[in-house]
N, C-alpha and C positions, 0 to 999 in steps of 0.2 A: 874197460872203461874207454869209450869213444866221444868224440867231440859230436856233439848235434850240429845238424844244419841249423843257423840262424836266420829265420825266414822274417822278412820285415815287408808291410805295406807300401805301398807306392800309388798315391793318387794321379802323379803325374810324370812325365818324363824328366823333368828336375827334381823333383822328390825322388825317384828311382836313384838318380845319381848322388843324392844326398846319402840315402841309405847304403849305396855301396861303400861311398867315400868313408862311413862311419862303421863299416864292419859287417854289413849283412853278407851271408854267402848266397842268399836269393832273394827275390823279392816277388810279392804276388799283386796284381792288378787285374782290373776288369776290362772286358770288352765296352764299348760305349753304349751299349743298350741291353746286355744279356748278363749283369752281374748284379749283386745286392748293393752296390754303391753306383746308381747311375749317375748321381750328382758329383762324382769324382770327375777331374778335369782328363783324364786319359782318353783322349779320342784314337781313332784308328791309325793315323799319320804317327802320334805319339807312342802307341804300341809297337808300331814297326821299329821306330827309332830305339825304344827300350830294349826290345829283344836282340836287335843288333849291337846296340851299345853292350849290354851284358855279356853276350858271346864272345866280342871281341876281348873283353877282359877277364874271361873264365868264369861270369858268374852265370846265375839260372834264373828263368823268368816262369813263373806259374801264372796262369790265367784263369779267371772265374768265368764259367757259364753256369752260374750256380742258382738261377730262378728255377722257380716250378712253371714249366712253360705250359700254356694253354696251345691247343692243336695248331691255330693259326700263327704260330710264333716258330714253327719248326722248320720252315724254309729259311728264316733268319738264322737260326741255329745251324743248320746244315751248311749254310754261307760261310758263318764265323768260324765254325769248325774245321773247315776246308782250308781256310786262310791261316789258322794256327798250325795246321800240320805243313804247311807249304813254308812258314816262317820257321819252322823247327822248334816251336815253344816247347819248354821243358815238362810241362805238364798242365792239364786241363783241370781245373777244380769244379765239381759237380755234385748236385743234389739229387736230381731227378732221374730214374731209372729208365725212363725215355731218352733223355738226354745221352745217358752213358751208351745206350744200343746206338745213337746216331754218331756219335763219336768213334766208336769202334767199327763204323762202316765208312765213314768219310774222313777220319783222321788216326788211323790205323798206327801210325808211328809216333803217336804222343801218348805219354802216360797219363793215366785217369788216376785223379786223386779225388776221394770222397770227401764232399765238404762235411764242415760240422752240421751244417742245417740237415743232413741226412740222421741227424741224432743216433750215431752208432755207440751205444752204451755196452756193447756186449761182444765177446769172442764169436758167438754165433752169427751176430750181424756182419760183424769183419768178415768172416769166413764167406757168408752170402756174397759181399762184394769182390771178394778175391775171386770167386769162382766166375763171377759176371766181369772180369776183365780189370779189376782195380789193382792200381799197383801200391797205392797209398791210402790210407785211411786217417783222416782228419778227426780225431776223437770228439764227443760231447764235452762241453766244458762242465757236465754235472759229474764227472766220474772223479773219484777220490783215487790217491796213489796205490793203494791195494789192488782196486780194480785195473788200472793202469798196468800195474806191474804182471799181474795174472795174465793180461792179453797179450803182452810182450812176450812172456814166457811160454805161451801156448800157441802163438799165431804161426802162420805159415813163415818159413826163414826168410822168403824173398819178400814177403809184405811189409811194408814200411809204414811206421807210427809217426804221426804227428801230433800235437798237443799246443794248445795255447798256454802263454806263460804271462803275458801282460797285455792290459787294455780292457775297454769298456766290457761290461757283461749284460747281455741282452736280459729283458723281463721274461721273454718267451723262451719256452722250451729249446734249447740250443737256437737262439734266434727266430724261430718260427711262431711268429706273434701276428695277431690281426688286430692290435690295439690301435695302430696307426690307421690302418684300412677302415674300421670302424669310425673314428674320430674325425678324421682328415681326408678321408677317401684316397689314401696314398698308401699302397701295399709293400711293405716291408719285403714280401716274399717275390716281389717283382721290381726290387731295387729302388725303391722311393719312398724309403721310412722317414716319417717327420719325426721321430723319438718323441712319441707322445708319452713314453714312460719317463721321460725327464721333466714335464711339465708339471705345474704346482696344481693342486687340486682343493678345492674346499669340500670338506667331508661333513656330512651328517646322519644322524640316526632319527628315525621317524618312529614315535609311539603307536604300536599298532592300534590301540583301541581310541586314538586321537590323530586320525589323519590329517596332515598339514602342520602338525607340530614337530618343526625340525630343530634340532639341538647338534650343534657344531661338534666335531670330535677332534681333540689334540691338533688346534691350529693355530698359526702364528700370521705375522701380517703378510708373510710370502704364502701361505696355504700349505698344505701338507703334501711332501714328496714321498706318497706311498709305495709308488711303483719303481722308484729309482734306485739304482745299485750303485755301490761303490765300484773302484775298478779293480780288475784282477792284478795281483803282483807276485809272483813266485821267485823273486831274486833270493830270498833266503833259502828257497827249496833247491836251488842249481845243483847242490852236490848229490840229493837224493835224485833229482831227475836225470843227470849223467850217468849215476850209477844203475839206473834201470835201463840205461842204453836207447833211450828214446831217439829217432831218428831226426827230428825237427822240432825245433823250438819256435813258434809262432808269434809275433807281437801284432796286435790288432790296431786298425786305425788309418785306412786308407783317406779318410778325409783330415786328418792331423796336417799339422804345420810341418814344414822341414826343420823348425826347431825342435818341435816334440820328438820328431824323427831322430834328429842327431842325438838327442839326449838320452831317449831310451835305447836306442840302439847301442851307442857307445857302452852304456852301464852294461848290458847284457853281454856286448862282444868280450870286455873286460873281464866278466865274471866268469864266463865260459872257459875264456883261455887262461884266467889265473888259477881257476880250480883244477883244469887239466895239468897246468904245469907244476901247481905246489898245492896238492889237495890238503895237506896238515894246516896250512896256513890261512885258508879262506874266511875271510871276514866280509861278510854282507854288508856291515853299517856303511862303509864308503860308497857302495852302491845303491843303497836305500836313500842316503843322502842326496846324491845328484837325481834320483827320480823324484824326490819331495819337492825340487826346484821347477819340476814341470807338470806336476799332477795339479788336476782341477778338482777331482773329488777324492774322497778317502780311498784308500786301499785294502784290499782282503786276498786273503789266501782261497776264498770262496770254498769249494767242498774238496779241495786237495788232500787236505790233513784230516778232515773230519765231516762226514756226510750229515751230522747234526749241527754243523757251525750256523749260526744265524747272524754272524756280526758281517753282512754284507749289504745292508740297506743303508742308503745315503739320505738321511732326513732331512739334511740341510738344504740339498739341492745345489751344491755350490757348481759354479761354473767358471771360477777364475782361480789365479794363484796371487796371493797379496804381495808376495816378495821378490818375485821374477817375471821377467816377461821377454819375449822375442825382441832383441836389440837389432839384428841385421844378418847380413851374409856378405862376405867378402867376396866381390866381384873381380876387383882387379888389387892385388898386394904390390904395394912400393913402399920402398923403405921410408920415404918422407911423407908422401900423402898416398894411403890407399881410398880405393873406390869402393863405397859399402852401400848395397841395397837396404835401406831403412824400412822398419817394420813396425817401429813406435817410436814416439816423439824421443829425439837425443839432445842433449844439452850438455854444454861446457860443465865438467865437474861431475857428471854420471860415472857411475864404476861400470865396467863392461868385463864380463868373463869370455874368455874364448874356449871353445868347446874343441879339444885336440883330438883327431881320430885316434884311436889306441891307446889313451891315456885317461885315466879315470879322474885324475887331478886337474882342475883348470887352471888357466892362467889369467890373471885380472890386472886391470890397468884403468886408470881414470883418464877420461877425455880432456885433454888439457886445450885442444884448437879443433874448430871446425871451419870446413870451406866450401863454400857454395859449389857445385860439381860444374855448373855452367861458367860462372863468372869467376871463379878463384878466389873471390871474396872472403874472408873470414866474417863468420856469422856466430851468435850465440846460442842459438839451438834451431831446430829442424823438426816439423812434423810431416808424416807420409800424406801427401796429398792425392797420390796417383801411383797406378800401379809401376812397379818397377823404378821408383824414385830414388835417387842416388845422393850420398854426400862424401866429402873427402874428410878423412882424418888420419891422425897419426897413430899406427899401432906400434908401440915398443917391442913387440915380439916377432918375429918371422912369422908369416902365415902363410897358407896355400888358398888359392882360390877357391870358392865353394865352402871354406869353412864358416861356422855358425857363431854368431856373438849373442850373449845373453846379457840383459840389462837389469841390474839390481834396482828395483824400486827406492 
């Protein structure tokens, strides 16, 4: 048994730092224009800072150029690939065979990782990409554990296998979906998905012999969420995944908050380490309890355990957590008055939980006093009114700068 790489998303330089702090071995991010999350905040300067920072602390960065490119995009592809080669990025994530050829030509020193968008669902397909220069295959999310195990047991020895363990599941086949393009003129395959599958729809049936006679189908006041899926969660399956010797476990979510990243990465970091160190005592419930505090939709194992599983649609369309929310981030810890960047309303009497890197158990405390960051006057509550807004409060437990605080509603 070996420890898989824990690979986390990073939509900005600050999110990358949070991911590393909470236990990610590597992060993946995008270029500013050529990945499937062009709305992420990772511009070219942030990308440079992220790679330099990661290498300084012994971590890795994988960068996505995983669009399906038109011919007039290839000059930009070559430019970005050459920059990544010069920056010594650890891997480039690619879905398009044409872009694979470009990377082999202009970024020969960078490992090629075949994106989940390439729909690799067989050993034959994996071998094809390997023969064409791939170092790693990111498996399609539609595979079950027996299919994954077969591929690992029969693949070329130096071909790495990466799989998703947690996060949103796309309505399309491994993410290749045109729904957003059709409904919002925003192509998911060019990095601008409007997440149309998460919208509420009114659904009707029409009697064939009586055109115009529309009857509503299974509808409530919010409409019907016929395309929206639950989120993938394989925390219970960590023992099986590690015994299969998967090379990398991936968390989805480049557009998620630092609070989400801290919670999910910390849970999987502890789960992987705990099973590796003491497999007989593995208890997934303490990790799932943490993940429940940050989820916005139901959780599912999708097809991992059973290809016939149908428990993965999110009919209620939930997009919130009724019990917990992002409280803030420690900017400067001081024994008496720490400076906190606030993310939601904070009030004297609120309960905050400290998400401690490397520990699954959180530390909680009640806010007894708040001080205005500029005037140092005591206040009763504060609402976030601008980006980067801060407040002073007393944290009775020693913290490190960058730690995340969760507010209990």
